[in-house]
N, C-alpha and C positions, 0 to 999 in steps of 0.2 A: 360607401353605395347606398346603403341603410338609412344614410340621416340626407342624402339626397333625395330620395323617394320618400322619406317624412314629413321634408322641408313640403316638396314639389304638391302632395296631398292636403297639407294644412295651406298652401298656395292658393289651392284650388277651391279649397271650399271660403277661402278670405274673398274670393272673386267671383266668387257664387255669390256670397252674403252681397255685395257692392255693386255686382251688376245683376245679375238677375236672382235675387232672393231677397232677404230679410230688407235689405238697405235700398232695393232699385226702388220703390216711389217717392223715396229720401232724399235719394242723388237723381232723379230724373228730376223731380222739382225745382233743386238746387240748379243745374244746368239752365230748365228752360229759363227761368227768371233770371240768368245769367245774360245768355246766348241762345234762345228760338232756334236760330238756325247750327248750331255748333252743338244746339239737343239732337235736331232732327237729324243733321250727318252721324252722328255717335250712333242714334236707333238705327241708320242704313248701315251702317258699317262695323255694327257692335262686333260679329265673328271676329272677323278678323283683326279688329282692334284689341277684342281679350285675348285672341292668340299671340300676338307680339308680345304686350303687355306680360302676360304670363310664361313665354320664350325668355322675354328681357331677364326678369325676374329669376327663371330658375338657372338663367346662364350665370347670373349672378352668385345668387346660393350656392351653386357648385362652384365657383371659383373658389368661395371663401372655403367651400367645404373640404376642396380639394390641398389647399392653400393650407390650411390646417392641418391636416394629415399630412400632406409632405414634411410641413415642420416637425411634425410627432416624430415622424420617422427619421427625419436627419438627427433630431435628438436621440433616439432610439442607437443608430448607427452610432454616433457620436460615443453614446454612453459604453456602448459593447468595444470601441477602438480603446476606449480609457483603460475598458478593465482588462485589455489586452496589454496594453503597455506600462500602467499604472494600478496592479492590483490594489493595492492599500488606502488608493481614495476611495469615500465614499462614494456611491453614483446618487447624486440629488435630479428630481426631475419633477415635471409642474404637478398641480395637486391633482388631475383630471386621470396623471400615469401613476398612481400611486401604487399599486398592485404592481407593475412594470416595475417600478425600484424596488419593491421588495423584494422580487424573484432576482433583478439582477445583480441586486447587494448580496444574493445569497451565491450564487453564482460567483462574484468577485473572492467572497471569501474562500471559495470551495477552491476555487483557483487556487489564491494564495498561500493556502494550506498546501496545496499539492507542490507547489513549484518549491515551498520550505522546506517537505520533504523531502524530493527529490535532489535538492541543493544537498540538506545534509545527508543520506545515502550517498551522493557521487565524493563528497567530501571524505566521509567515511573510507570509501571505498579508494579512493587514489590516497589517504593515510597509511594505508592497509597494504597498497601493494610496495609504495615507497618502503615501509619497515619490512616488509617479506624481501625486497628485494635488498636490503642491508642483512636481513638474519641470512640470507643463502649466500652473500661474499662473505661471512664474517666463518661460518663452519668452511664454506670451499677454501678460504686462504690459508686455515689453519690443513685443510685436506694435503692442498699444495705443498706447504715449508715444510711438513712431517716427513710427505714422500719422497720429498728435495734430499732430507738429511739422509734419509735409508740408502737414495742411490748414490749419494757424495761421499755418507762417511764409511767407509769400506773395513772398518776392526770399532763396529757398535758390539758392544756382549748382546750376548742371545736377551736378556733379560729384559734390557733396554730398547732391543729391537721389538722384542713384543709390545713394550709400553707405547713406542710409536707408532705400528702398526693398529692397536687398541682405540688409541686417541683416533687416531686417521679413520677408523672404520666408523665409530662413534657418530665420529664427525660429517661423513658420509651418509650415515645413515641417516641423520638432521637434514643433509639435504636434501634427500628423497621423503620425507615427510614433508618438506616445505613447498616441494617441489608437486606432490599430491594435493598440497592442498590449495594451490594455482589452480590444478584440475579441477578440484570441487567445487573454485568459486565460477569456474567455465562453466561449468557443468549444470551451476545453480539459475545462473541468469540465461543461458540459453534455449533450456529447456523446461518445459514444463513435465510435470512429474504424471502419469498416468497409471489408474491399478489397475495390475491383473493380478485377481484374486484366486485363491482357493483355498481347500481345507490344510489347514496347519499345526503341526503340535508345537504350541510356542513354549512348552519347558523343551522341549530338543533342543530349540531356534537357541534359545539365552544356553544354554550347557553347551554349543557349539562357538557362540560367543567368548562364553567366558575362557574354552582352551585356547582361543588365539589369542588372549591375552596372559599368557603366562609366564610368557617373558617380560612383561613391562610389572608385571605383578610381581616376579621376583626380585628385579630389578630396585622395587621401592619399598620392596618386604611387606609386603601388601596379600591380604587372604581376600577370599571370595567366599561367602556364606548364602548359599541361594535355596530357600525353601517354597516349593511348589508341589502339586499332585503330577503324580506318573506321565499324565495326558492333560492337557490344557487346550483342546481346540477351539480354533478360532479360523474365520474365513476372512481372507486377508491376503494382501499383498507381500509374499513372504520377503522378498531381496528389499522392498523399502523398508518393512518393519526391521528386518535385521540389522540395516543403516540405522534408522530411530534408535532401535535399543542399544546398538554396537554405543552410539554418539553420548550417551547419558553413561553408558561405561565408564568409556574413557574419561569423558569429563570427571566421574567420581575419582578413576585413577590419578588423574593429574593433579585435582586439588584434594587430596586424602592424607590426612599425616600418616610417616612413614610410621611402618611396623602395626597398622589397623586393620579394620576388618570391612570392609564392605557388603552390605546387606544387602541383597533383592529376595522380595518374595513375589508371591500372585498369589492376589484375595479372588476365587474367585464366586459371585455370585447373583444372584436370580438371571439379573439380565445384563450385567456387565464383569470385567475381568477389569480388576486393578492391580496395577504394576508398584512398587515400593522400593525406589534403590536409596540407599542410608550408606553415608561415609563420611566418618569424623573430619572436618577440616576445620578453617575459620570463616566463623560466621558473616554470613554474604548481607554489606548492608540493603539499609529496606531501598535506596535508589537505584543499587545494582540489579535487585530482584523485579522491578520494575522495565528494566532494557535487555537483561537476560537472553530474550527471545527473542531481542533484535537482532537485522542482517547484520555481518560485520561487529558486533560489539562482544567484547573481550572481557571476561570477566578480571582477569587479570593485567592490568594495564600497564603495568611494565613491561620493556621490551625486554630487557633480560632474563624475563622468565624461559628456564629450557622447556615448560611445559604450554608455552603461549601454544595457542590456534590462530585457527584464522578469522572466527567468531563465526564460523557459519552452522558450523553442528548444529547447534541449539536450536539455529532458524531453522534447520531443514527439518530436522527431529519434532520441531511442532507443527508444521507444516504436513508433513507425511502424517502426525496420528488426524493433525484436521481432517485430512483427507478420508480418513479412515472411520469420519463422524466422531471421534474423540478426545480428551482433553488434559492437556501435561500443564503442569503445577509447580513452584516449587516453592519451599520455606526453609526456617531457621528452625529445630530441636533439640534443643542445648543438649551433650554435643555433636549433634547431628546437624549434617545439611540434606532433606530431602526432598528427592524427585520422586513425585504423583502421579500416575500414567492414566484414564481409564478411556477402556473401551467398550464402546454397547455390541452386544450378540446382534 
């Protein structure tokens, strides 16, 4: 529309120059020399002739501009369709649409990256469900087998009976653990976490988490050493922070060497709280450190590991800490693996 108005003004100016302006006398002399009658008729019907010529010119200009704009629109729509169908193919547009070409290629790259991430995440999730289904089947088969033996064998000694019951119980607990992990994945995907803040004593919170971990510590012959002031106050969501710290402690227990000590400390600074979790264990390769907080990523890639989790624990922990405006990182400090959480007051 702007182009049509500009061209119309330009045409009106040119018409003025020819018919009633700078070139009026020259044009009149030329026409009168050629045909006096034609010149007379032209002067007699000057206004209608000018209007007709002007209308024709404006119609031609409008047609050309609209056709050009339509072509540009078709090109743009074709480019958008190409982005949706073939995001890997680069968009090329005419020179006058260079800025649009740049923006469309940015959108194309963003879409391609989003699709790639979504596909990778979906593959991880599908693999995880497949592996966990297999992991569920293995201990469940053992539970059924040992319970069947206890039922069918009437003359089993007390020691063997207790042994079978112990194995069946261990396997049943593993089934329970894996089932809880399924629920964890479901909650993680279906619900957004929201903070319900209150004043907390984080020293007390971590002490409670340590008490809950006592059976697993005994099993792996681990000890926990916790150093902090009697009261470390923080305004945050107690349930979510308990979940976050619990995940880090559980991770430390899973990947600690037997007969070692897990060290936990809280360093209270002017504007922040620094939580340090140190455990003795196998060094984490650098390529794994970068992925450790990704959803569904397992630091222990072996499916035979008894301690292998779902791969969402540390990812959830990162989300919870960041919801509180904090940070979490991990690094190797021989012979320790060190998780550091910072919460700002």
